[in-house]
Structure formats: C-alpha cells, structure tokens
C-alpha positions as CSV (number, residue, x, y, z in Angstrom):
1,X,-10.8,-37.7,0.1
2,X,-9.2,-34.6,1.1
3,X,-11.3,-31.8,-0.9
4,X,-14.5,-33.4,0.6
5,X,-13.4,-32.6,4.5
6,X,-12.5,-29.5,3.3
7,X,-15.5,-28.1,1.6
8,X,-17.3,-29.7,5.1
9,X,-15.2,-27.7,7.1
10,X,-16.1,-23.9,8.4
11,X,-15.9,-21.5,7.2
12,X,-13.1,-19.2,8.7
13,X,-14.5,-15.8,8.8
14,X,-12.1,-13.6,7.8
15,X,-10.2,-11.1,9.6
16,X,-10.3,-7.5,8.5
17,X,-8.4,-4.8,11.1
18,X,-10.1,-2.4,12.5
19,X,-8.2,0.1,10.8
20,X,-9.4,-0.4,7.1
21,X,-13.3,-1.1,7.1
22,X,-14.8,2.5,5.6
23,X,-17.3,3.5,7.9
24,X,-15.0,4.7,10.5
25,X,-12.8,7.0,8.2
26,X,-15.9,8.3,7.3
27,X,-16.1,10.9,9.4
28,X,-11.9,11.7,9.3
29,X,-12.8,12.2,5.6
30,X,-15.5,14.2,5.6
31,X,-13.6,16.8,7.9
32,X,-10.9,16.3,6.0
33,X,-13.1,18.0,3.6
34,X,-14.3,21.1,5.1
35,X,-10.6,22.0,6.2
36,X,-11.6,21.2,9.7
37,X,-8.5,19.4,10.0
38,X,-4.8,20.3,10.7
39,X,-2.0,18.5,11.6
40,X,0.6,19.2,13.4
41,X,4.4,18.6,12.2
42,X,8.0,19.4,12.5
43,X,10.3,20.4,9.7
44,X,13.3,19.1,10.0
45,X,15.2,19.5,7.0
46,X,14.9,17.5,3.8
47,X,17.0,14.7,2.5
48,X,17.0,13.6,-1.6
49,X,16.1,9.9,-1.8
50,X,17.2,7.2,-4.5
51,X,14.0,6.0,-4.2
52,X,10.7,8.0,-4.3
53,X,8.8,5.2,-2.1
54,X,7.9,2.4,0.6
55,X,8.5,2.7,4.2
56,X,12.3,1.6,4.7
57,X,13.3,4.5,2.3
58,X,10.9,6.7,4.3
59,X,12.5,5.4,8.2
60,X,15.9,5.7,6.3
61,X,15.2,9.7,5.6
62,X,14.4,11.0,8.8
63,X,17.3,9.0,10.8
64,X,19.2,10.6,8.8
65,X,17.8,14.4,9.3
66,X,18.2,12.7,13.1
67,X,21.3,12.6,12.9
68,X,21.9,15.9,11.2
69,X,20.2,17.6,13.9
70,X,21.7,15.8,16.7
71,X,25.3,16.6,15.4
72,X,24.1,20.0,14.6
73,X,23.7,20.8,18.5
74,X,20.7,22.2,20.0
75,X,18.6,24.8,19.0
76,X,21.2,25.2,15.3
77,X,18.6,23.7,12.4
C-alpha cells in the first residue's frame, strides 16, 4: 500500500542551484578562453600542506599565512 501511495504522489522538481546552471557560466567561459578576465589576488606566502585537496586544508593554510602576517607586523611581509 505504501508503494502505491508513493507512486501517486506528485514528484517535486529537483532543485538545481543557480550557480550550477550551465547557461549562467557560458559568458564567463568565453571571456576566460579569450583572455579577457583578470583575477586580482594578494600573495600571502606559501605553506606546506599534508593533503592535496579539500576546503579544510585550504582554510587551515590561509589561517596560518594570516597569522604569520599578523605576527610580522604591518608591511613586514
């Protein structure tokens, strides 16, 4: 009986986040391929990590770099 109820229920449309919709990124992809993009960054330094991927690894590395910068004082790095 439960299977019958489930089969008769309306299916909810699956949610696709706006950021993962392909049409949204087509202009960006074209600009990157044609060399019209710039990504301004600030070099903080480098730190050795134990793993090659993962947000937690990146976050910890940035925390270490920022801590070194704070201890060095302004304009020391």
